[in-house]
C-alpha positions in Angstrom: -6.3 -17.6 36.1 -7.1 -14.0 35.0 -9.3 -12.0 37.1 -12.6 -10.8 35.6 -14.9 -7.8 35.5 -18.4 -7.0 34.3 -18.5 -6.0 30.6 -21.7 -5.8 28.6 -23.7 -8.0 31.0 -21.2 -10.9 31.0 -18.1 -11.8 33.0 -15.2 -10.9 30.7 -11.5 -11.2 31.2 -9.5 -8.0 31.0 -7.2 -9.8 28.6 -9.9 -10.6 26.1 -9.0 -7.7 23.9 -5.5 -9.0 23.2 -5.2 -11.1 20.0 -3.8 -14.4 21.0 -3.4 -16.2 17.7 0.4 -15.5 17.5 1.2 -14.7 21.2 -0.3 -15.8 24.5 -2.5 -13.5 26.5 -0.8 -11.3 29.0 -0.9 -11.9 32.7 -3.0 -9.8 35.0 -1.2 -7.6 37.6 -1.8 -4.3 39.3 -0.4 -1.1 37.9 2.7 -0.3 39.9 2.8 2.8 42.1 4.4 5.8 40.3 7.4 7.5 42.0 6.7 10.4 44.3 9.0 12.8 42.4 9.2 13.7 38.7 13.0 13.5 38.7 12.9 9.7 39.1 11.3 9.3 35.6 13.6 11.6 33.7 15.7 9.7 31.2 14.0 8.2 28.2 13.2 11.6 26.6 16.8 12.7 27.1 18.0 9.5 25.4 15.7 10.2 22.5 16.9 13.7 22.2 20.6 12.6 22.5 20.3 9.9 19.9 18.2 12.0 17.6 20.5 15.1 17.9 22.7 14.3 14.9 22.8 15.4 11.3 19.5 17.2 11.3 20.5 19.4 14.3 24.2 19.9 13.4 24.0 19.9 9.6 20.6 20.1 7.9 18.8 22.9 9.8 22.0 25.0 10.1 22.6 24.5 6.4 19.0 25.7 5.7 19.6 28.7 7.9 22.9 29.5 6.1 21.0 29.6 2.8 17.6 31.3 3.6 17.9 32.6 7.2 15.6 31.5 10.0 12.4 31.4 8.0 12.1 27.6 8.2 12.9 27.0 11.9 9.1 26.8 12.5 9.1 23.4 10.8 11.2 21.9 13.5 8.5 22.7 16.0 5.8 21.1 13.8 8.0 18.0 13.3 8.8 17.7 17.0 5.1 18.1 17.9 4.2 15.3 15.5 6.8 13.1 17.0 5.7 13.9 20.5 2.2 12.5 19.9 3.7 9.6 18.0 6.1 8.8 20.8 3.4 9.1 23.4 1.1 6.6 21.7 4.1 4.2 21.6 4.6 4.8 25.3 0.9 4.4 26.0 0.9 0.8 25.0 4.1 0.0 26.9 3.0 1.8 30.1 -0.3 -0.2 30.0 1.2 -3.6 29.2 4.9 -3.7 29.7 5.1 -5.0 26.1 6.8 -3.0 23.4 4.8 -1.6 20.5 6.5 -4.1 18.2 5.1 -7.0 20.4 1.7 -5.4 20.2 1.9 -5.2 16.4 3.0 -8.9 16.3 -0.2 -9.8 18.1 -2.1 -8.8 14.9 0.3 -10.3 12.4 3.2 -12.4 13.7 5.8 -10.8 11.4 5.1 -7.1 11.8 7.8 -6.8 14.4 10.3 -8.6 12.3 9.5 -6.3 9.3 10.3 -3.2 11.3 13.4 -4.7 13.0 14.8 -5.7 9.6 14.0 -2.2 8.1 15.7 -0.5 11.0 18.8 -2.8 10.8 19.3 -2.3 7.1 18.7 1.4 7.3 21.6 1.6 9.7 24.1 -0.7 8.0 26.0 2.4 6.6 27.8 3.7 9.8 27.1 7.3 8.9 27.2 8.9 12.4 30.5 7.1 13.2 32.1 8.4 10.0 30.7 11.9 10.6 32.2 11.9 14.1 35.5 10.6 12.8 35.5 13.3 10.2 35.2 16.0 12.8 38.1 14.3 14.7 40.2 14.7 11.6 39.5 18.4 11.6 40.9 18.5 15.1 44.0 16.2 14.9 44.2 15.1 11.3 44.4 11.4 10.3 42.3 9.1 8.1 38.5 8.8 8.6 38.2 5.1 8.1 40.5 3.8 10.9 39.1 6.4 13.3 35.5 5.4 12.4 36.4 1.7 12.8 37.9 2.4 16.2 34.7 4.2 17.2 32.5 1.3 16.1 34.6 -1.2 18.1 34.5 1.2 21.1 30.7 1.3 20.8 30.5 -2.5 20.8 32.7 -2.8 23.9 30.8 0.0 25.7 27.5 -1.7 25.2 28.8 -5.1 26.0 30.6 -4.2 29.3 27.8 -2.1 30.8 26.1 -4.1 33.6 22.7 -2.6 32.8 22.8 -1.2 29.2 20.0 1.3 29.7 21.7 3.0 32.6 25.0 3.3 30.7 23.2 4.7 27.6 21.3 7.2 29.8 24.5 8.5 31.3 26.2 8.9 28.0 23.3 10.7 26.3 22.9 12.9 29.4 26.6 13.9 29.1 26.1 14.6 25.4 23.1 16.8 26.0 24.9 18.7 28.7 27.9 19.2 26.3 25.6 20.6 23.6 23.9 22.9 26.1 27.3 24.2 27.1 28.0 24.9 23.4 24.7 26.8 23.2 25.6 28.9 26.2 29.1 29.7 25.0 27.9 30.4 21.5 25.2 32.8 22.9 27.9 34.8 24.7 30.7 34.8 22.1 29.4 34.1 18.6 25.8 35.4 18.3 25.5 39.1 18.2 22.7 41.4 19.1 21.6 41.8 15.5 21.4 38.0 15.1 19.2 37.7 18.2 17.0 40.4 16.8 16.6 38.4 13.5 15.0 35.5 15.4 11.7 37.3 14.8 12.0 35.8 11.2 10.9 32.5 12.7 7.4 34.0 13.1 7.2 37.1 10.9 8.8 35.6 7.8 7.9 32.0 8.2 7.9 30.3 4.9 8.6 27.2 2.7 11.7 28.1 0.6 11.2 25.2 -1.8 12.4 27.1 -4.8 15.8 27.8 -3.2 16.4 24.4 -1.5 14.0 21.8 -3.0 10.7 20.6 -1.5 12.0 17.1 -0.5 14.8 18.5 1.6 12.5 20.8 3.5 9.8 18.2 4.0 12.4 15.7 5.2 13.7 18.3 7.7 10.2 19.0 9.0 9.3 15.3 9.4 12.5 14.0 10.9 13.4 16.8 13.3 14.6 15.1 16.5 14.3 11.5 15.6 12.6 9.3 13.0 12.2 5.7 11.8 13.0 3.0 14.2 14.2 5.3 17.0 10.7 6.4 17.8 9.7 2.7 18.3 12.5 2.2 20.8 10.7 4.6 23.2 8.9 1.4 24.3 12.2 -0.3 25.2 13.7 2.7 26.9 10.7 3.5 29.1 10.4 -0.2 30.0 14.1 -0.3 31.1 13.4 2.8 33.1 10.6 0.9 34.9 7.7 3.0 33.6 4.3 1.6 34.4 3.8 -2.1 33.8 7.4 -2.1 32.4 8.5 -2.4 36.0 7.7 -6.2 35.8 9.9 -6.8 32.8 13.7 -7.5 33.3 16.2 -5.3 31.7 18.9 -6.1 29.2 22.2 -6.8 31.0 25.7 -7.4 30.0 26.6 -11.1 29.3 30.0 -10.3 30.9 29.3 -8.1 33.9 25.5 -8.4 34.5 23.3 -11.0 36.1 21.0 -12.6 33.5 17.3 -12.8 34.4 14.5 -14.9 32.9 12.5 -12.5 30.8 8.8 -13.1 30.0 7.9 -13.4 26.4 4.7 -11.3 26.8 3.5 -8.5 29.0 0.7 -7.8 31.5 -2.7 -6.2 31.8 -4.3 -4.4 34.7 -7.9 -4.3 35.9 -9.3 -0.8 35.4 -10.1 -0.4 39.1 -10.2 3.1 40.7 -6.8 2.4 42.3 -5.2 1.2 39.1 -6.7 4.0 37.0 -5.5 6.6 39.5 -1.9 5.2 39.2 -2.3 5.1 35.4 -3.2 8.8 35.3 -0.2 9.7 37.4 2.1 7.6 35.2 0.6 9.1 32.0 1.1 12.6 33.3 4.7 11.9 34.3 5.4 10.4 30.9 3.9 13.3 28.9 5.7 15.9 31.0 9.0 14.0 30.7 8.7 13.7 26.9 7.8 17.4 26.5 10.5 18.8 28.8 13.3 16.6 27.5 12.9 15.3 24.0 10.8 18.1 22.5 12.3 21.0 24.5 16.0 19.9 24.1 15.6 19.0 20.4 13.9 22.3 19.5 16.4 24.4 21.6 19.3 22.7 19.9 17.9 23.2 16.4 17.1 26.8 17.2 20.6 27.7 18.4 22.6 25.7 15.9 20.5 27.4 13.2 21.2 30.7 14.8 24.9 30.0 15.1 25.1 29.1 11.4 23.1 32.2 10.5 25.4 34.4 12.5 28.6 33.0 10.8 28.0 31.7 7.3 24.7 33.1 6.1 24.8 34.0 2.5 28.1 32.2 1.8 28.1 30.6 -1.6 28.9 26.9 -2.4 28.1 25.4 1.0 27.4 21.7 1.0 24.5 20.1 3.0 26.8 17.3 4.3 29.5 16.9 6.9 31.9 19.3 5.2 29.5 22.1 6.1 30.8 21.8 9.7 34.3 22.4 8.6 33.3 25.6 6.9 31.3 26.7 9.9 34.1 25.9 12.3 36.6 27.9 10.2 34.2 30.8 10.2 33.8 30.6 14.0 37.6 30.6 14.3 37.8 33.8 12.2 34.9 35.5 14.0 35.6 34.5 17.6 39.1 33.1 17.9 40.8 29.8 17.2 39.6 28.2 20.3 35.9 28.4 19.5 36.0 26.5 16.2 38.0 23.8 17.9 35.4 23.7 20.8 32.6 23.5 18.2 34.2 20.5 16.5 34.9 18.8 19.8 31.3 19.0 20.8 30.2 18.0 17.4 32.4 14.9 17.5 31.1 13.9 20.9 27.5 14.5 19.8 27.7 12.4 16.6 29.6 9.6 18.5 26.9 9.4 21.1 24.3 9.4 18.3 26.1 6.4 16.7 26.1 4.6 20.0 22.4 5.2 20.5 21.6 4.1 16.9 23.5 0.8 17.4 21.6 0.3 20.7 18.1 1.0 19.5 18.6 -1.0 16.3 19.7 -4.0 18.3 17.1 -3.6 21.0 14.3 -3.7 18.4 15.6 -6.8 16.8 16.3 -8.6 20.1 12.8 -7.9 21.4 11.2 -9.2 18.3 13.3 -12.3 18.0 12.9 -13.2 21.7 9.1 -12.6 21.8 7.9 -14.2 18.5 10.6 -16.6 17.3 13.3 -17.6 19.9 11.1 -17.8 23.1 13.6 -20.0 24.9 16.6 -17.7 24.2 18.2 -15.1 26.4 17.2 -11.6 25.1 20.5 -10.0 26.4 22.6 -12.5 24.3 20.4 -11.8 21.2 20.9 -8.1 21.8 24.7 -8.3 22.0 24.9 -10.6 18.9 23.0 -7.9 17.0 25.2 -5.2 18.4 28.4 -6.9 17.3 26.8 -7.8 13.9 26.0 -4.2 13.2 29.5 -3.1 14.4 31.3 -5.7 12.2 29.1 -5.0 9.1 30.0 -1.4 9.5 33.7 -2.2 9.7 33.4 -4.3 6.6 31.6 -1.5 4.7 34.3 0.9 5.7 37.2 -1.5 4.8 35.6 -2.3 1.5 36.3 1.3 0.4 32.6 2.1 -0.2 32.1 5.8 0.2 28.5 6.3 1.2 27.2 3.8 -1.4 24.1 5.0 -3.1 22.0 1.9 -2.4 22.6 2.1 1.3 21.7 5.8 1.3 18.5 5.1 -0.6 17.6 2.4 1.9 18.2 4.8 4.8 16.3 7.6 3.2 13.2 5.6 2.2 12.8 3.2 5.1 12.6 5.8 7.9 9.5 7.5 6.4 8.0 4.2 5.3 8.2 2.8 8.8 6.6 5.8 10.4 3.9 5.8 7.8 3.0 2.2 8.6 3.3 2.3 12.3 1.3 5.5 12.7 -1.7 3.4 11.4 -0.8 0.4 13.4 -0.6 2.4 16.6 -4.1 3.7 16.1 -5.4 0.2 15.7 -3.4 -1.2 18.6 -4.3 1.4 21.2 -8.0 1.8 20.2 -8.7 -1.9 20.0 -6.5 -3.6 22.6 -6.4 -1.2 25.5 -9.4 -0.8 27.9 -11.7 2.1 27.0 -10.6 4.1 30.1 -7.1 4.5 28.8 -7.5 4.6 25.0 -6.4 7.7 23.0 -9.0 10.4 22.7 -10.0 12.3 19.6 -7.1 14.8 19.8 -4.5 12.0 19.9 -6.3 10.1 17.2 -6.2 13.1 15.0 -2.5 13.5 15.6 -1.9 9.8 14.5 -4.0 10.5 11.4 -1.9 13.6 10.6 1.3 11.5 11.2 0.0 8.8 8.9 -0.7 11.3 6.1 2.5 13.3 6.6 4.9 10.3 6.5 2.9 8.7 3.7 3.4 11.8 1.6 7.0 12.0 2.6 7.6 8.4 1.7 6.2 8.7 -1.8 8.1 12.0 -2.4 11.4 10.6 -1.1 11.0 7.3 -3.0 10.3 9.2 -6.2 13.3 11.5 -5.8 15.7 8.6 -5.0 14.5 6.7 -8.0 15.1 9.7 -10.2 18.6 10.0 -8.9 19.3 6.3 -9.1 18.2 6.0 -12.8 19.2 9.5 -13.8 15.6 10.7 -14.5 
C-alpha cells in the first residue's frame, strides 16, 4: 500500500498525480543516495554527444563555414542551449520516477509512446550514417560503398547483441569516439589552423549574422535547431540515464544481451518518492549532478567539436566554389588538408570521420530500438522480455537497412523527407508534452520553475516553426513547386 502525506487537509497518496487510466500507479520507494563523486555519473551526456556528433558537426557547420566564414557558429550555442533544457526536462521525469518520458506521455494517452517510437524508427530506416562512414572508408582504401555499409550494419547488430550490458558497451564506444575527435581537434590546432585563422574566431561575436541570402533560411534554421542531437535521440536521455542508475532509475533493470547477459524481470512502470527532507536532499544532489554532467559533456563537447570542425574547414576550403553540403564535402576538405599539411593529415581526418560516423550509426540503431522496446514492453507486451524486444528491433533496423542498400535505392527522396520532417515534428510535440508531464505529475517541490518552463515554450515555438518550414520546403521539392 502506498504511503501517504498531508495535502490540502486530507490524506493523499504521493502517487495520486499519476494518471492511471492506461498504466498502473507507480510504487513508492525512497530516492536512492547519489554517488559521492561526480565522475561516477559521467556517461549519458557523452553518449548523447557521441551519437549526435555526425553530419551536423562534420558536414553541415563546416560547409557553412566554408561558404560564409564563422559568422553562424553562434547558432550552435543557441541550439545546444535549447537542447540542454529539453534534455534536462526529459531527465527530470526519469530521475524522479525511473520511468522514461515516453512512459510518462503514455499515461496521458496510451499511444503517445508508440507514435514517437514509430516516428523514430521510420526516420532512421535509411542507413545514412553507415553509408557516410563507408564512403569515408572508400576515400582511404577504395572499394564499393554498399558492401562496406552492409558489413558495418551487421557489425552494429552483432556488437549490440553480444554486449553483456548494452549501455556499458555503448558508453565505452562513444567515449572512444569522443576521445578520437578530441585528438583530431588537438592535432588540427597544431598543424592545420594558422594564427590568422585563430584571429578570425572573433567573427563568431563581432560579425554574427544569419546568412540566409547565401545559404537559404531552412538550412540555417535546421543547423541551429539540430546542433548536437535532435528528434528521438533527445528522448533516449531517459533510457541512458536509467541504465546509468541515475535517481529512481537505480530500481529498474538494464537491457542485457540475450546471449551473454543474465535476463532480469523488469517492472512495467516506475516509482515515486515521498517529498521528505531526506528524499528532497538526495533529489537536489542528483539534479545538480545531472545538470553538471549534461553541461560539461553533451553541451561542451558538441560545441567544441562544431567550433573546431568549422574552423578547420574555414582554414582550408573557405571561399572554394562548387562545394556540396553532403558527404562529398569531406573528400574535398581531406584533399585540401593533404595539400596544406601533408598526405598524412587528410588520411587521419578521414579515419577519425569514419570512426565518428560509424559510432553515430551504432548509437542511432541503439536509441531507436530502445525507444521502441520501452514502449512495447510498458504499454502493449507487459509479459514480454524487454531485452528480447530490443534485439528484435535492432536486427529489424539492420536488416531493413541492408535491404534498402541492396535494392539500389540511392538516398530515396521519400525516406529523406521522412527523416527531415519527423525530427522537428517530434521535438515540437514533446516539448509541449514535457511541460504538461512535469508540471502536472511531479510533486510541487521538484517541478520545473519559470526559467525552465520558458525554455520549453521557446523549444515548442522553435521546433514548431522549423517543422512548418521544413515540411513546406520538402513539399516544394517533392512536387517541383
